[in-house]
C-alpha positions as CSV (number, residue, x, y, z in Angstrom):
1,M,-0.1,-0.2,0.1
2,A,1.4,3.6,-0.4
3,L,0.2,7.1,0.4
4,S,0.7,9.2,-3.1
5,I,-0.6,11.7,-5.2
6,G,-0.4,11.4,-8.9
7,A,1.8,8.4,-8.6
8,S,-0.2,5.9,-9.8
9,S,0.0,6.1,-13.5
10,L,3.6,5.9,-13.5
11,V,3.3,2.3,-11.0
12,V,0.5,1.1,-13.6
13,D,2.3,1.7,-16.4
14,R,5.7,-0.1,-15.3
15,L,3.6,-2.8,-14.2
16,C,1.8,-3.2,-17.5
17,D,5.4,-3.2,-18.8
18,R,6.4,-6.3,-17.0
19,A,3.1,-7.9,-17.4
20,G,3.7,-8.3,-20.9
21,E,7.2,-9.9,-20.1
22,Q,5.9,-12.2,-17.5
23,N,2.8,-14.0,-16.1
24,I,1.4,-11.3,-14.0
25,A,-1.6,-10.1,-14.0
26,V,-2.6,-6.1,-13.4
27,A,-5.9,-4.6,-12.8
28,C,-6.6,-0.9,-12.0
29,F,-9.3,1.5,-10.6
30,Y,-9.3,5.2,-11.0
31,V,-11.8,6.6,-8.2
32,D,-13.5,9.6,-9.8
33,F,-14.8,12.4,-7.2
34,A,-17.5,13.1,-10.1
35,A,-18.8,9.5,-10.4
36,R,-18.3,8.4,-7.1
37,E,-22.0,7.6,-6.3
38,E,-22.1,5.1,-8.9
39,Q,-18.5,4.0,-8.0
40,S,-19.7,1.2,-5.4
41,P,-17.6,-1.3,-3.5
42,T,-19.5,-3.4,-6.1
43,N,-18.9,-1.6,-9.1
44,M,-15.1,-1.1,-8.4
45,L,-14.4,-4.8,-7.4
46,G,-16.3,-6.3,-10.6
47,S,-14.1,-3.8,-12.2
48,L,-11.2,-5.3,-11.1
49,L,-12.3,-9.1,-11.4
50,K,-13.5,-8.1,-15.2
51,Q,-10.0,-7.1,-15.9
52,I,-8.2,-10.1,-14.3
53,V,-10.5,-12.4,-15.4
54,A,-10.1,-10.9,-19.2
55,G,-6.6,-11.7,-19.1
56,L,-6.9,-15.2,-18.2
57,E,-6.7,-18.4,-21.2
58,R,-8.9,-20.1,-19.6
59,I,-11.9,-18.7,-17.1
60,P,-12.4,-21.4,-13.9
61,E,-14.9,-23.3,-13.8
62,E,-16.4,-22.0,-10.8
63,I,-16.3,-18.5,-11.6
64,R,-18.3,-19.4,-15.2
65,E,-21.0,-21.5,-12.9
66,T,-21.1,-18.4,-10.7
67,F,-21.9,-16.3,-13.6
68,Q,-24.7,-18.7,-15.1
69,N,-26.2,-19.1,-12.0
70,H,-27.1,-15.3,-11.4
71,K,-28.4,-15.5,-15.2
72,K,-30.9,-17.8,-14.2
73,V,-32.4,-15.6,-11.6
74,I,-35.3,-13.5,-12.6
75,G,-34.0,-10.2,-13.4
76,G,-30.6,-11.6,-13.6
77,R,-29.3,-10.2,-10.1
78,G,-26.2,-8.7,-10.4
79,L,-23.0,-10.1,-8.3
80,R,-23.2,-9.0,-4.4
81,V,-19.7,-8.1,-3.0
82,P,-18.8,-11.5,-1.2
83,E,-19.4,-13.2,-4.0
84,I,-17.0,-10.9,-6.5
85,V,-14.5,-11.2,-3.2
86,K,-14.6,-14.8,-3.6
87,M,-14.1,-14.8,-7.1
88,L,-11.4,-12.6,-6.9
89,Q,-9.6,-15.2,-4.4
90,T,-9.6,-17.3,-6.7
91,V,-8.3,-15.6,-9.5
92,T,-5.7,-13.7,-8.0
93,S,-4.4,-17.1,-6.6
94,L,-3.7,-18.3,-10.0
95,Q,-1.1,-15.7,-10.8
96,R,1.1,-13.3,-9.7
97,T,-1.2,-10.1,-9.6
98,F,-1.0,-6.8,-8.7
99,I,-4.1,-4.4,-7.7
100,C,-4.3,-0.7,-8.2
101,V,-6.4,1.6,-6.7
102,D,-6.2,4.9,-7.2
103,A,-7.5,8.1,-4.8
104,L,-9.4,5.7,-2.3
105,D,-9.8,9.3,-0.3
106,E,-12.4,9.9,-3.1
107,C,-14.5,7.2,-3.0
108,V,-17.9,7.3,-0.6
109,E,-16.6,7.7,2.6
110,G,-19.1,4.8,3.5
111,H,-17.9,2.2,1.2
112,Q,-14.4,2.9,2.1
113,P,-14.3,0.4,5.0
114,E,-16.3,-2.3,2.6
115,V,-13.7,-1.6,-0.2
116,L,-10.1,-2.1,2.2
117,S,-11.9,-5.1,3.9
118,S,-12.8,-6.9,0.6
119,L,-9.1,-6.5,-0.2
120,R,-7.8,-7.4,2.7
121,Q,-9.8,-10.7,2.2
122,I,-8.1,-11.2,-1.1
123,L,-4.8,-10.5,0.5
124,E,-5.5,-12.7,3.0
125,K,-6.3,-16.0,0.6
126,S,-3.8,-14.8,-2.4
127,S,0.1,-15.0,-0.8
128,N,0.7,-13.8,-4.5
129,T,-1.1,-10.5,-4.5
130,R,-0.2,-6.7,-3.9
131,I,-2.0,-4.1,-3.5
132,F,-1.1,-0.4,-4.2
133,L,-3.6,2.4,-3.3
134,T,-3.4,6.2,-3.5
135,A,-5.1,8.6,-0.9
136,R,-4.6,11.5,0.8
137,R,-3.2,11.3,4.2
138,H,-6.5,11.7,6.0
139,I,-7.4,8.4,5.6
140,R,-4.2,6.2,6.6
141,G,-5.7,5.5,9.8
142,E,-8.2,3.5,8.2
143,M,-6.2,2.0,5.3
144,E,-3.7,0.9,8.4
145,R,-6.8,-0.1,10.4
146,H,-8.3,-2.9,7.6
147,L,-4.7,-4.0,6.3
148,G,-2.9,-3.8,9.4
149,P,1.0,-4.7,10.0
150,R,1.3,-5.8,6.2
151,A,0.8,-2.4,4.9
152,A,3.7,0.0,4.4
153,T,3.3,3.5,3.6
154,L,4.6,6.1,2.2
155,S,3.8,9.7,2.0
156,V,4.6,11.8,-1.4
157,K,4.8,15.4,-1.6
158,P,5.4,17.2,-5.0
159,S,8.8,19.5,-4.9
160,N,8.5,23.5,-4.9
161,N,9.6,23.3,-8.3
162,D,7.3,20.3,-9.6
163,I,4.2,22.5,-8.4
164,V,5.7,25.5,-10.2
165,G,6.2,23.8,-13.4
166,Y,2.8,22.1,-13.2
167,I,1.4,25.9,-12.9
168,R,3.6,27.4,-15.8
169,M,2.3,24.3,-17.9
170,R,-1.4,24.6,-17.2
171,L,-0.9,28.7,-17.8
172,S,0.6,28.6,-20.6
173,K,-2.4,26.1,-22.2
174,D,-4.8,29.1,-21.3
175,R,-7.0,30.3,-24.5
176,C,-7.2,33.6,-23.2
177,R,-3.4,34.6,-23.0
178,D,-3.7,38.4,-24.1
179,A,-5.7,38.6,-20.5
180,M,-2.3,37.7,-18.7
181,D,1.1,39.3,-18.9
182,G,4.2,38.3,-17.4
183,S,4.1,40.1,-13.8
184,L,0.5,38.3,-13.1
185,E,1.5,35.5,-14.2
186,A,4.8,35.4,-11.9
187,E,2.1,36.9,-9.1
188,I,-0.1,33.8,-9.5
189,I,2.6,31.1,-9.6
190,K,4.5,33.1,-6.2
191,S,0.6,32.9,-4.3
192,I,0.1,29.5,-5.1
193,A,3.5,28.1,-4.4
194,K,4.2,30.2,-1.1
195,N,0.3,29.0,0.4
196,I,1.6,25.1,-0.2
197,P,0.9,23.4,3.2
198,E,4.4,21.5,4.8
199,T,4.1,17.9,5.4
């Protein structure tokens, strides 16, 4: 587990490069604040399951049967979290698996414990699985409470130069460049950089 901002895309790219060379499964979920109400634990875990199963040469029989049984239910009842977790435990035990969840803190607060508890259950059944999480520090306690001593945390803070570079890049893409001169741009950068909180 890791705590960071914006680092997940680099990690995912690196893991995907390795997955092409080795027998590794990589599944990712990016929590989007704007869609947080739709991103339930069922949807999040279901997405991870779908990604891992899609990479298998053969779908395990118990997973095939579970889906077939759900089709027979009136209205085709969707899978529930415990069923998805059980299937994730099965598929992650077949090969080395990396699960990445970005911006977990953006998830609806009431959903966070269920997601973290589900990830813990997967880890308990699959020694081949590694989980990489990114979040802001205020949910660190929640993450450590659910994942326990097996969770290693790393605080990452961008340097002042990184932030200034990002602001300059965003300002350079402004469509109304005539509305800003060099001194206004310098004042904006100075003001924002000065108010960056210390870790």
